[in-house]
N, CA, C, O and the ligand as a Tripos MOL2 file, in Angstrom:
@<TRIPOS>MOLECULE
protein
  277   275    70     0     0
PROTEIN
NO_CHARGES

@<TRIPOS>ATOM
      1 N           0.8340   -1.2070    0.0000 N.3       1 MET1
      2 CA          0.0000    0.0000    0.0000 C.3       1 MET1
      3 C           0.8650    1.2510    0.0000 C.2       1 MET1
      4 O           1.5940    1.4880    0.9630 O.2       1 MET1
      5 N           0.8060    2.0310   -1.0200 N.am      2 GLY2
      6 CA          1.6430    3.2160   -1.1380 C.3       2 GLY2
      7 C           1.4440    4.2240   -0.0330 C.2       2 GLY2
      8 O           2.3920    4.8770    0.4030 O.2       2 GLY2
      9 N           0.1970    4.3530    0.4260 N.am      3 LEU3
     10 CA         -0.1050    5.3340    1.4650 C.3       3 LEU3
     11 C           0.7350    5.1420    2.7170 C.2       3 LEU3
     12 O           1.0550    6.1120    3.4040 O.2       3 LEU3
     13 N           1.0900    3.9150    3.0160 N.am      4 PHE4
     14 CA          1.7430    3.6100    4.2780 C.3       4 PHE4
     15 C           3.2120    3.2360    4.0780 C.2       4 PHE4
     16 O           3.8370    2.6860    4.9840 O.2       4 PHE4
     17 N           3.7540    3.5230    2.9290 N.am      5 SER5
     18 CA          5.0730    2.9950    2.5890 C.3       5 SER5
     19 C           6.1720    3.4970    3.5100 C.2       5 SER5
     20 O           7.1920    2.8250    3.6630 O.2       5 SER5
     21 N           5.9930    4.6690    4.1320 N.am      6 ALA6
     22 CA          7.0360    5.2180    4.9840 C.3       6 ALA6
     23 C           7.0360    4.5900    6.3760 C.2       6 ALA6
     24 O           7.9770    4.7820    7.1460 O.2       6 ALA6
     25 N           6.0000    3.8540    6.6930 N.am      7 GLU7
     26 CA          5.8980    3.3090    8.0400 C.3       7 GLU7
     27 C           6.1620    1.8150    8.0500 C.2       7 GLU7
     28 O           6.0830    1.1260    7.0330 O.2       7 GLU7
     29 N           6.4800    1.3470    9.2530 N.am      8 LYS8
     30 CA          6.5580   -0.0960    9.4690 C.3       8 LYS8
     31 C           5.3470   -0.5090   10.3020 C.2       8 LYS8
     32 O           4.9350    0.2200   11.2040 O.2       8 LYS8
     33 N           4.7880   -1.6530   10.0060 N.am      9 PRO9
     34 CA          3.6440   -2.1000   10.8030 C.3       9 PRO9
     35 C           4.0620   -2.4030   12.2320 C.2       9 PRO9
     36 O           5.1550   -2.9140   12.4780 O.2       9 PRO9
     37 N           3.1840   -2.0840   13.1650 N.am     10 LYS10
     38 CA          3.4640   -2.3090   14.5850 C.3      10 LYS10
     39 C           2.2780   -2.9900   15.2480 C.2      10 LYS10
     40 O           1.1800   -3.0560   14.6960 O.2      10 LYS10
     41 N           2.5350   -3.4930   16.4520 N.am     11 GLN11
     42 CA          1.4590   -4.0830   17.2380 C.3      11 GLN11
     43 C           0.9150   -3.0240   18.1820 C.2      11 GLN11
     44 O           1.6600   -2.1780   18.6770 O.2      11 GLN11
     45 N          -0.3740   -3.0750   18.4250 N.am     12 TYR12
     46 CA         -1.0200   -2.0670   19.2640 C.3      12 TYR12
     47 C          -1.9170   -2.7280   20.3000 C.2      12 TYR12
     48 O          -2.4390   -3.8260   20.1090 O.2      12 TYR12
     49 N          -2.0730   -2.0020   21.4120 N.am     13 GLU13
     50 CA         -3.0360   -2.4230   22.4230 C.3      13 GLU13
     51 C          -3.9910   -1.2760   22.6640 C.2      13 GLU13
     52 O          -3.5850   -0.1140   22.6990 O.2      13 GLU13
     53 N          -5.2490   -1.6000   22.8270 N.am     14 ILE14
     54 CA         -6.2520   -0.5970   23.1480 C.3      14 ILE14
     55 C          -6.9150   -1.0090   24.4430 C.2      14 ILE14
     56 O          -7.5680   -2.0490   24.5210 O.2      14 ILE14
     57 N          -6.7400   -0.1750   25.4640 N.am     15 ASP15
     58 CA         -7.2370   -0.4900   26.8060 C.3      15 ASP15
     59 C          -6.7800   -1.8850   27.2460 C.2      15 ASP15
     60 O          -7.5560   -2.6480   27.8210 O.2      15 ASP15
     61 N          -5.5410   -2.1990   26.9750 N.am     16 GLY16
     62 CA         -4.9690   -3.4550   27.4440 C.3      16 GLY16
     63 C          -5.3370   -4.6690   26.6050 C.2      16 GLY16
     64 O          -4.9630   -5.7970   26.9280 O.2      16 GLY16
     65 N          -6.0680   -4.4290   25.5310 N.am     17 ILE17
     66 CA         -6.4600   -5.5480   24.6740 C.3      17 ILE17
     67 C          -5.6900   -5.4520   23.3650 C.2      17 ILE17
     68 O          -5.7270   -4.4300   22.6790 O.2      17 ILE17
     69 N          -5.0100   -6.5050   23.0390 N.am     18 LYS18
     70 CA         -4.2140   -6.4820   21.8230 C.3      18 LYS18
     71 C          -5.1200   -6.3830   20.6040 C.2      18 LYS18
     72 O          -6.1260   -7.0790   20.4690 O.2      18 LYS18
     73 N          -4.7000   -5.4660   19.7150 N.am     19 LEU19
     74 CA         -5.4660   -5.2960   18.4840 C.3      19 LEU19
     75 C          -5.1340   -6.4340   17.5260 C.2      19 LEU19
     76 O          -3.9760   -6.6500   17.1660 O.2      19 LEU19
     77 N          -6.1750   -7.1550   17.1220 N.am     20 VAL20
     78 CA         -6.0150   -8.2800   16.2010 C.3      20 VAL20
     79 C          -6.9720   -8.0620   15.0370 C.2      20 VAL20
     80 O          -8.1330   -7.7040   15.2320 O.2      20 VAL20
     81 N          -6.4840   -8.2760   13.8560 N.am     21 CYS21
     82 CA         -7.3310   -8.0640   12.6800 C.3      21 CYS21
     83 C          -8.5780   -8.9420   12.7670 C.2      21 CYS21
     84 O          -8.4970  -10.1490   12.9940 O.2      21 CYS21
     85 N          -9.7360   -8.2980   12.5780 N.am     22 MET22
     86 CA        -11.0000   -9.0250   12.6270 C.3      22 MET22
     87 C         -11.1090  -10.0410   11.4980 C.2      22 MET22
     88 O         -11.8350  -11.0300   11.5940 O.2      22 MET22
     89 N         -10.3840   -9.7770   10.4480 N.am     23 PHE23
     90 CA        -10.5480  -10.6120    9.2610 C.3      23 PHE23
     91 C          -9.5490  -11.7680    9.2070 C.2      23 PHE23
     92 O          -9.9320  -12.9270    9.0430 O.2      23 PHE23
     93 N          -8.2350  -11.4310    9.3510 N.am     24 CYS24
     94 CA         -7.2190  -12.4760    9.1390 C.3      24 CYS24
     95 C          -6.4330  -12.8110   10.4000 C.2      24 CYS24
     96 O          -5.5400  -13.6580   10.3590 O.2      24 CYS24
     97 N          -6.7540  -12.1520   11.5360 N.am     25 LYS25
     98 CA         -6.1030  -12.4170   12.8260 C.3      25 LYS25
     99 C          -4.6440  -11.9540   12.8870 C.2      25 LYS25
    100 O          -3.9120  -12.3160   13.8080 O.2      25 LYS25
    101 N          -4.2370  -11.1720   11.9250 N.am     26 ASN26
    102 CA         -2.8970  -10.5880   11.9420 C.3      26 ASN26
    103 C          -2.7990   -9.5980   13.0990 C.2      26 ASN26
    104 O          -3.8070   -9.0370   13.5270 O.2      26 ASN26
    105 N          -1.5750   -9.3810   13.6070 N.am     27 GLU27
    106 CA         -1.4270   -8.5240   14.7940 C.3      27 GLU27
    107 C          -0.5840   -7.2840   14.5520 C.2      27 GLU27
    108 O          -0.2470   -6.5850   15.5070 O.2      27 GLU27
    109 N          -0.2400   -6.9940   13.3280 N.am     28 SER28
    110 CA          0.5150   -5.7650   13.0850 C.3      28 SER28
    111 C          -0.2430   -4.8660   12.1130 C.2      28 SER28
    112 O          -0.8630   -5.3160   11.1500 O.2      28 SER28
    113 N          -0.1620   -3.5740   12.4170 N.am     29 PHE29
    114 CA         -1.0130   -2.6030   11.7290 C.3      29 PHE29
    115 C          -0.2340   -1.3510   11.3760 C.2      29 PHE29
    116 O           0.7480   -1.0000   12.0310 O.2      29 PHE29
    117 N          -0.6860   -0.6970   10.3420 N.am     30 TYR30
    118 CA         -0.2740    0.6700   10.0370 C.3      30 TYR30
    119 C          -1.3480    1.5990   10.6020 C.2      30 TYR30
    120 O          -2.5330    1.2670   10.6070 O.2      30 TYR30
    121 N          -0.9160    2.7610   11.0760 N.am     31 THR31
    122 CA         -1.9210    3.6890   11.5920 C.3      31 THR31
    123 C          -1.8830    4.9940   10.8310 C.2      31 THR31
    124 O          -0.8730    5.3860   10.2470 O.2      31 THR31
    125 N          -3.0150    5.6410   10.8630 N.am     32 ARG32
    126 CA         -3.0470    7.0460   10.5250 C.3      32 ARG32
    127 C          -4.2440    7.6840   11.1980 C.2      32 ARG32
    128 O          -5.2250    7.0310   11.5520 O.2      32 ARG32
    129 N          -4.1160    9.0020   11.3590 N.am     33 LYS33
    130 CA         -5.1790    9.7550   12.0090 C.3      33 LYS33
    131 C          -6.0050   10.4380   10.9360 C.2      33 LYS33
    132 O          -5.4840   11.0370    9.9960 O.2      33 LYS33
    133 N          -7.2930   10.3270   11.1110 N.am     34 GLU34
    134 CA         -8.2020   10.9880   10.1720 C.3      34 GLU34
    135 C          -8.9640   12.0690   10.9150 C.2      34 GLU34
    136 O          -9.6100   11.8130   11.9310 O.2      34 GLU34
    137 N          -8.8780   13.2540   10.4010 N.am     35 GLN35
    138 CA         -9.6180   14.3630   10.9990 C.3      35 GLN35
    139 C         -11.0230   14.3680   10.4100 C.2      35 GLN35
    140 O         -11.2060   14.3980    9.1930 O.2      35 GLN35
    141 N         -11.9870   14.3390   11.2800 N.am     36 LEU36
    142 CA        -13.3700   14.3700   10.8110 C.3      36 LEU36
    143 C         -13.9100   15.7750   11.0010 C.2      36 LEU36
    144 O         -14.3890   16.1250   12.0790 O.2      36 LEU36
    145 N         -13.8330   16.5590    9.9740 N.am     37 GLN37
    146 CA        -14.1930   17.9640   10.1190 C.3      37 GLN37
    147 C         -15.6350   18.1990    9.7750 C.2      37 GLN37
    148 O         -16.2090   17.5640    8.8900 O.2      37 GLN37
    149 N         -16.1950   19.1170   10.4920 N.am     38 SER38
    150 CA        -17.5740   19.4840   10.2340 C.3      38 SER38
    151 C         -17.6440   20.9910   10.0110 C.2      38 SER38
    152 O         -17.0730   21.7590   10.7850 O.2      38 SER38
    153 N         -18.3320   21.4130    8.9730 N.am     39 PRO39
    154 CA        -18.4200   22.8590    8.6720 C.3      39 PRO39
    155 C         -18.9980   23.6530    9.8310 C.2      39 PRO39
    156 O         -18.5710   24.7840   10.0680 O.2      39 PRO39
    157 N         -19.9510   23.0970   10.5560 N.am     40 ALA40
    158 CA        -20.5750   23.8190   11.6670 C.3      40 ALA40
    159 C         -19.5560   24.1340   12.7470 C.2      40 ALA40
    160 O         -19.5670   25.2280   13.3110 O.2      40 ALA40
    161 N         -18.6760   23.1850   13.0390 N.am     41 ARG41
    162 CA        -17.6700   23.4170   14.0700 C.3      41 ARG41
    163 C         -16.7100   24.5180   13.6520 C.2      41 ARG41
    164 O         -16.3240   25.3480   14.4740 O.2      41 ARG41
    165 N         -16.3280   24.5320   12.4010 N.am     42 THR42
    166 CA        -15.4280   25.5740   11.9150 C.3      42 THR42
    167 C         -16.0930   26.9350   12.0350 C.2      42 THR42
    168 O         -15.4560   27.9180   12.4130 O.2      42 THR42
    169 N         -17.3730   26.9820   11.7120 N.am     43 MET43
    170 CA        -18.1260   28.2250   11.7660 C.3      43 MET43
    171 C         -18.1510   28.7970   13.1840 C.2      43 MET43
    172 O         -18.0410   30.0100   13.3620 O.2      43 MET43
    173 N         -18.2890   27.9590   14.1640 N.am     44 PHE44
    174 CA        -18.3450   28.4190   15.5510 C.3      44 PHE44
    175 C         -16.9800   28.4020   16.2320 C.2      44 PHE44
    176 O         -16.8840   28.4890   17.4560 O.2      44 PHE44
    177 N         -15.9360   28.2900   15.4310 N.am     45 ASN45
    178 CA        -14.5810   28.3340   15.9550 C.3      45 ASN45
    179 C         -14.3370   27.2550   17.0150 C.2      45 ASN45
    180 O         -13.7260   27.5040   18.0550 O.2      45 ASN45
    181 N         -14.8190   26.0870   16.7250 N.am     46 LEU46
    182 CA        -14.6740   24.9780   17.6740 C.3      46 LEU46
    183 C         -13.8820   23.8290   17.0490 C.2      46 LEU46
    184 O         -14.1660   22.6570   17.2940 O.2      46 LEU46
    185 N         -12.9060   24.1790   16.2550 N.am     47 GLU47
    186 CA        -12.1360   23.1260   15.5740 C.3      47 GLU47
    187 C         -11.5350   22.1350   16.5490 C.2      47 GLU47
    188 O         -11.3720   20.9550   16.2400 O.2      47 GLU47
    189 N         -11.2020   22.6380   17.7500 N.am     48 TRP48
    190 CA        -10.5350   21.7530   18.7100 C.3      48 TRP48
    191 C         -11.4230   20.5970   19.1500 C.2      48 TRP48
    192 O         -10.9420   19.5990   19.6880 O.2      48 TRP48
    193 N         -12.7270   20.7410   18.9150 N.am     49 THR49
    194 CA        -13.6240   19.6460   19.2910 C.3      49 THR49
    195 C         -13.7520   18.6180   18.1730 C.2      49 THR49
    196 O         -14.3830   17.5760   18.3490 O.2      49 THR49
    197 N         -13.1610   18.9120   17.0430 N.am     50 ASP50
    198 CA        -13.2870   17.9770   15.9320 C.3      50 ASP50
    199 C         -12.8250   16.5850   16.3300 C.2      50 ASP50
    200 O         -11.7760   16.4060   16.9490 O.2      50 ASP50
    201 N         -13.6040   15.6480   15.9730 N.am     51 ALA51
    202 CA        -13.2720   14.2580   16.3070 C.3      51 ALA51
    203 C         -12.1250   13.7850   15.4260 C.2      51 ALA51
    204 O         -12.1040   14.0170   14.2170 O.2      51 ALA51
    205 N         -11.1920   13.1310   16.0510 N.am     52 THR52
    206 CA        -10.1260   12.5050   15.3040 C.3      52 THR52
    207 C         -10.2940   11.0010   15.4190 C.2      52 THR52
    208 O         -10.3790   10.4460   16.5150 O.2      52 THR52
    209 N         -10.3370   10.3740   14.2950 N.am     53 ALA53
    210 CA        -10.4450    8.9220   14.2960 C.3      53 ALA53
    211 C          -9.0690    8.3400   14.0290 C.2      53 ALA53
    212 O          -8.3390    8.8050   13.1530 O.2      53 ALA53
    213 N          -8.7280    7.3230   14.7940 N.am     54 THR54
    214 CA         -7.4950    6.6100   14.5210 C.3      54 THR54
    215 C          -7.8410    5.3930   13.6860 C.2      54 THR54
    216 O          -8.7380    4.6150   14.0110 O.2      54 THR54
    217 N          -7.1170    5.2590   12.6250 N.am     55 CYS55
    218 CA         -7.4000    4.2360   11.6480 C.3      55 CYS55
    219 C          -6.2490    3.2290   11.6390 C.2      55 CYS55
    220 O          -5.1050    3.5990   11.3750 O.2      55 CYS55
    221 N          -6.5400    1.9830   11.9210 N.am     56 PHE56
    222 CA         -5.5260    0.9250   11.8860 C.3      56 PHE56
    223 C          -5.7670    0.0580   10.6590 C.2      56 PHE56
    224 O          -6.8310   -0.5410   10.5010 O.2      56 PHE56
    225 N          -4.7780    0.0030    9.8110 N.am     57 ALA57
    226 CA         -4.8940   -0.8300    8.6200 C.3      57 ALA57
    227 C          -4.0640   -2.0890    8.8150 C.2      57 ALA57
    228 O          -2.8590   -2.0140    9.0510 O.2      57 ALA57
    229 N          -4.6890   -3.2100    8.7200 N.am     58 CYS58
    230 CA         -3.9940   -4.4890    8.8580 C.3      58 CYS58
    231 C          -2.8540   -4.5610    7.8410 C.2      58 CYS58
    232 O          -3.0420   -4.2780    6.6580 O.2      58 CYS58
    233 N          -1.6690   -4.9460    8.3240 N.am     59 SER59
    234 CA         -0.5160   -4.9880    7.4240 C.3      59 SER59
    235 C          -0.5720   -6.1940    6.5000 C.2      59 SER59
    236 O           0.1860   -6.2840    5.5340 O.2      59 SER59
    237 N          -1.4630   -7.1110    6.7990 N.am     60 SER60
    238 CA         -1.5520   -8.3140    5.9750 C.3      60 SER60
    239 C          -2.6480   -8.1980    4.9210 C.2      60 SER60
    240 O          -2.3810   -8.3150    3.7250 O.2      60 SER60
    241 N          -3.8780   -7.9700    5.3670 N.am     61 CYS61
    242 CA         -4.9900   -7.9750    4.4150 C.3      61 CYS61
    243 C          -5.4920   -6.5720    4.0980 C.2      61 CYS61
    244 O          -6.2340   -6.3830    3.1340 O.2      61 CYS61
    245 N          -5.0860   -5.5740    4.9100 N.am     62 GLY62
    246 CA         -5.5070   -4.2070    4.6350 C.3      62 GLY62
    247 C          -6.8380   -3.8280    5.2400 C.2      62 GLY62
    248 O          -7.3210   -2.7180    5.0180 O.2      62 GLY62
    249 N          -7.4440   -4.7280    6.0030 N.am     63 TYR63
    250 CA         -8.7210   -4.4210    6.6420 C.3      63 TYR63
    251 C          -8.5530   -3.2120    7.5500 C.2      63 TYR63
    252 O          -7.5820   -3.1380    8.3030 O.2      63 TYR63
    253 N          -9.4840   -2.2640    7.4930 N.am     64 LEU64
    254 CA         -9.3930   -1.0370    8.2800 C.3      64 LEU64
    255 C         -10.2040   -1.1450    9.5520 C.2      64 LEU64
    256 O         -11.3690   -1.5410    9.5400 O.2      64 LEU64
    257 N          -9.5550   -0.7790   10.6650 N.am     65 HIS65
    258 CA        -10.2160   -0.7570   11.9650 C.3      65 HIS65
    259 C         -10.2160    0.6860   12.4410 C.2      65 HIS65
    260 O          -9.1580    1.3050   12.5570 O.2      65 HIS65
    261 N         -11.3890    1.2210   12.7170 N.am     66 TRP66
    262 CA        -11.5030    2.6280   13.0880 C.3      66 TRP66
    263 C         -11.8490    2.7660   14.5570 C.2      66 TRP66
    264 O         -12.6910    2.0450   15.0920 O.2      66 TRP66
    265 N         -11.1730    3.7160   15.1970 N.am     67 PHE67
    266 CA        -11.4800    4.0060   16.5980 C.3      67 PHE67
    267 C         -11.7180    5.4960   16.7550 C.2      67 PHE67
    268 O         -10.9120    6.3140   16.3110 O.2      67 PHE67
    269 N         -12.8160    5.8390   17.3810 N.am     68 MET68
    270 CA        -13.1530    7.2330   17.6360 C.3      68 MET68
    271 C         -13.0030    7.5030   19.1130 C.2      68 MET68
    272 O         -13.7390    6.9520   19.9320 O.2      68 MET68
    273 N         -12.0530    8.3490   19.4560 N.am     69 ARG69
    274 CA        -11.9600    8.7360   20.8590 C.3      69 ARG69
    275 C         -11.2380   10.0630   20.9920 C.2      69 ARG69
    276 O         -11.0600   10.5600   22.1040 O.2      69 ARG69
    277 ZN         -5.9630   -8.6010    8.3030 Zn       70 ZN70
@<TRIPOS>BOND
     1     1     2 1
     2     2     3 1
     3     3     4 2
     4     3     5 am
     5     5     6 1
     6     6     7 1
     7     7     8 2
     8     7     9 am
     9     9    10 1
    10    10    11 1
    11    11    12 2
    12    11    13 am
    13    13    14 1
    14    14    15 1
    15    15    16 2
    16    15    17 am
    17    17    18 1
    18    18    19 1
    19    19    20 2
    20    19    21 am
    21    21    22 1
    22    22    23 1
    23    23    24 2
    24    23    25 am
    25    25    26 1
    26    26    27 1
    27    27    28 2
    28    27    29 am
    29    29    30 1
    30    30    31 1
    31    31    32 2
    32    31    33 am
    33    33    34 1
    34    34    35 1
    35    35    36 2
    36    35    37 am
    37    37    38 1
    38    38    39 1
    39    39    40 2
    40    39    41 am
    41    41    42 1
    42    42    43 1
    43    43    44 2
    44    43    45 am
    45    45    46 1
    46    46    47 1
    47    47    48 2
    48    47    49 am
    49    49    50 1
    50    50    51 1
    51    51    52 2
    52    51    53 am
    53    53    54 1
    54    54    55 1
    55    55    56 2
    56    55    57 am
    57    57    58 1
    58    58    59 1
    59    59    60 2
    60    59    61 am
    61    61    62 1
    62    62    63 1
    63    63    64 2
    64    63    65 am
    65    65    66 1
    66    66    67 1
    67    67    68 2
    68    67    69 am
    69    69    70 1
    70    70    71 1
    71    71    72 2
    72    71    73 am
    73    73    74 1
    74    74    75 1
    75    75    76 2
    76    75    77 am
    77    77    78 1
    78    78    79 1
    79    79    80 2
    80    79    81 am
    81    81    82 1
    82    82    83 1
    83    83    84 2
    84    83    85 am
    85    85    86 1
    86    86    87 1
    87    87    88 2
    88    87    89 am
    89    89    90 1
    90    90    91 1
    91    91    92 2
    92    91    93 am
    93    93    94 1
    94    94    95 1
    95    95    96 2
    96    95    97 am
    97    97    98 1
    98    98    99 1
    99    99   100 2
   100    99   101 am
   101   101   102 1
   102   102   103 1
   103   103   104 2
   104   103   105 am
   105   105   106 1
   106   106   107 1
   107   107   108 2
   108   107   109 am
   109   109   110 1
   110   110   111 1
   111   111   112 2
   112   111   113 am
   113   113   114 1
   114   114   115 1
   115   115   116 2
   116   115   117 am
   117   117   118 1
   118   118   119 1
   119   119   120 2
   120   119   121 am
   121   121   122 1
   122   122   123 1
   123   123   124 2
   124   123   125 am
   125   125   126 1
   126   126   127 1
   127   127   128 2
   128   127   129 am
   129   129   130 1
   130   130   131 1
   131   131   132 2
   132   131   133 am
   133   133   134 1
   134   134   135 1
   135   135   136 2
   136   135   137 am
   137   137   138 1
   138   138   139 1
   139   139   140 2
   140   139   141 am
   141   141   142 1
   142   142   143 1
   143   143   144 2
   144   143   145 am
   145   145   146 1
   146   146   147 1
   147   147   148 2
   148   147   149 am
   149   149   150 1
   150   150   151 1
   151   151   152 2
   152   151   153 am
   153   153   154 1
   154   154   155 1
   155   155   156 2
   156   155   157 am
   157   157   158 1
   158   158   159 1
   159   159   160 2
   160   159   161 am
   161   161   162 1
   162   162   163 1
   163   163   164 2
   164   163   165 am
   165   165   166 1
   166   166   167 1
   167   167   168 2
   168   167   169 am
   169   169   170 1
   170   170   171 1
   171   171   172 2
   172   171   173 am
   173   173   174 1
   174   174   175 1
   175   175   176 2
   176   175   177 am
   177   177   178 1
   178   178   179 1
   179   179   180 2
   180   179   181 am
   181   181   182 1
   182   182   183 1
   183   183   184 2
   184   183   185 am
   185   185   186 1
   186   186   187 1
   187   187   188 2
   188   187   189 am
   189   189   190 1
   190   190   191 1
   191   191   192 2
   192   191   193 am
   193   193   194 1
   194   194   195 1
   195   195   196 2
   196   195   197 am
   197   197   198 1
   198   198   199 1
   199   199   200 2
   200   199   201 am
   201   201   202 1
   202   202   203 1
   203   203   204 2
   204   203   205 am
   205   205   206 1
   206   206   207 1
   207   207   208 2
   208   207   209 am
   209   209   210 1
   210   210   211 1
   211   211   212 2
   212   211   213 am
   213   213   214 1
   214   214   215 1
   215   215   216 2
   216   215   217 am
   217   217   218 1
   218   218   219 1
   219   219   220 2
   220   219   221 am
   221   221   222 1
   222   222   223 1
   223   223   224 2
   224   223   225 am
   225   225   226 1
   226   226   227 1
   227   227   228 2
   228   227   229 am
   229   229   230 1
   230   230   231 1
   231   231   232 2
   232   231   233 am
   233   233   234 1
   234   234   235 1
   235   235   236 2
   236   235   237 am
   237   237   238 1
   238   238   239 1
   239   239   240 2
   240   239   241 am
   241   241   242 1
   242   242   243 1
   243   243   244 2
   244   243   245 am
   245   245   246 1
   246   246   247 1
   247   247   248 2
   248   247   249 am
   249   249   250 1
   250   250   251 1
   251   251   252 2
   252   251   253 am
   253   253   254 1
   254   254   255 1
   255   255   256 2
   256   255   257 am
   257   257   258 1
   258   258   259 1
   259   259   260 2
   260   259   261 am
   261   261   262 1
   262   262   263 1
   263   263   264 2
   264   263   265 am
   265   265   266 1
   266   266   267 1
   267   267   268 2
   268   267   269 am
   269   269   270 1
   270   270   271 1
   271   271   272 2
   272   271   273 am
   273   273   274 1
   274   274   275 1
   275   275   276 2
@<TRIPOS>SUBSTRUCTURE
     1 MET1         2 RESIDUE 1 A MET
     2 GLY2         6 RESIDUE 1 A GLY
     3 LEU3        10 RESIDUE 1 A LEU
     4 PHE4        14 RESIDUE 1 A PHE
     5 SER5        18 RESIDUE 1 A SER
     6 ALA6        22 RESIDUE 1 A ALA
     7 GLU7        26 RESIDUE 1 A GLU
     8 LYS8        30 RESIDUE 1 A LYS
     9 PRO9        34 RESIDUE 1 A PRO
    10 LYS10       38 RESIDUE 1 A LYS
    11 GLN11       42 RESIDUE 1 A GLN
    12 TYR12       46 RESIDUE 1 A TYR
    13 GLU13       50 RESIDUE 1 A GLU
    14 ILE14       54 RESIDUE 1 A ILE
    15 ASP15       58 RESIDUE 1 A ASP
    16 GLY16       62 RESIDUE 1 A GLY
    17 ILE17       66 RESIDUE 1 A ILE
    18 LYS18       70 RESIDUE 1 A LYS
    19 LEU19       74 RESIDUE 1 A LEU
    20 VAL20       78 RESIDUE 1 A VAL
    21 CYS21       82 RESIDUE 1 A CYS
    22 MET22       86 RESIDUE 1 A MET
    23 PHE23       90 RESIDUE 1 A PHE
    24 CYS24       94 RESIDUE 1 A CYS
    25 LYS25       98 RESIDUE 1 A LYS
    26 ASN26      102 RESIDUE 1 A ASN
    27 GLU27      106 RESIDUE 1 A GLU
    28 SER28      110 RESIDUE 1 A SER
    29 PHE29      114 RESIDUE 1 A PHE
    30 TYR30      118 RESIDUE 1 A TYR
    31 THR31      122 RESIDUE 1 A THR
    32 ARG32      126 RESIDUE 1 A ARG
    33 LYS33      130 RESIDUE 1 A LYS
    34 GLU34      134 RESIDUE 1 A GLU
    35 GLN35      138 RESIDUE 1 A GLN
    36 LEU36      142 RESIDUE 1 A LEU
    37 GLN37      146 RESIDUE 1 A GLN
    38 SER38      150 RESIDUE 1 A SER
    39 PRO39      154 RESIDUE 1 A PRO
    40 ALA40      158 RESIDUE 1 A ALA
    41 ARG41      162 RESIDUE 1 A ARG
    42 THR42      166 RESIDUE 1 A THR
    43 MET43      170 RESIDUE 1 A MET
    44 PHE44      174 RESIDUE 1 A PHE
    45 ASN45      178 RESIDUE 1 A ASN
    46 LEU46      182 RESIDUE 1 A LEU
    47 GLU47      186 RESIDUE 1 A GLU
    48 TRP48      190 RESIDUE 1 A TRP
    49 THR49      194 RESIDUE 1 A THR
    50 ASP50      198 RESIDUE 1 A ASP
    51 ALA51      202 RESIDUE 1 A ALA
    52 THR52      206 RESIDUE 1 A THR
    53 ALA53      210 RESIDUE 1 A ALA
    54 THR54      214 RESIDUE 1 A THR
    55 CYS55      218 RESIDUE 1 A CYS
    56 PHE56      222 RESIDUE 1 A PHE
    57 ALA57      226 RESIDUE 1 A ALA
    58 CYS58      230 RESIDUE 1 A CYS
    59 SER59      234 RESIDUE 1 A SER
    60 SER60      238 RESIDUE 1 A SER
    61 CYS61      242 RESIDUE 1 A CYS
    62 GLY62      246 RESIDUE 1 A GLY
    63 TYR63      250 RESIDUE 1 A TYR
    64 LEU64      254 RESIDUE 1 A LEU
    65 HIS65      258 RESIDUE 1 A HIS
    66 TRP66      262 RESIDUE 1 A TRP
    67 PHE67      266 RESIDUE 1 A PHE
    68 MET68      270 RESIDUE 1 A MET
    69 ARG69      274 RESIDUE 1 A ARG
    70 ZN70       277 GROUP 0 **** ****
């Protein structure tokens, strides 16, 4: 995957639970952060409240796991 070529896949834990691919059971992932912007928030100068989703892409099959927090 070209998007992730600069990174190496790593293992992650979320709240003490190891992240395992739902599809192929692989345990290493590429991550990236996705900013979920909303025009209303920008209008009211509340960009800091914008939700950021962390996206884990399985290094084996590419299945995407999204976490919103
Ligand atoms: Zn997978």
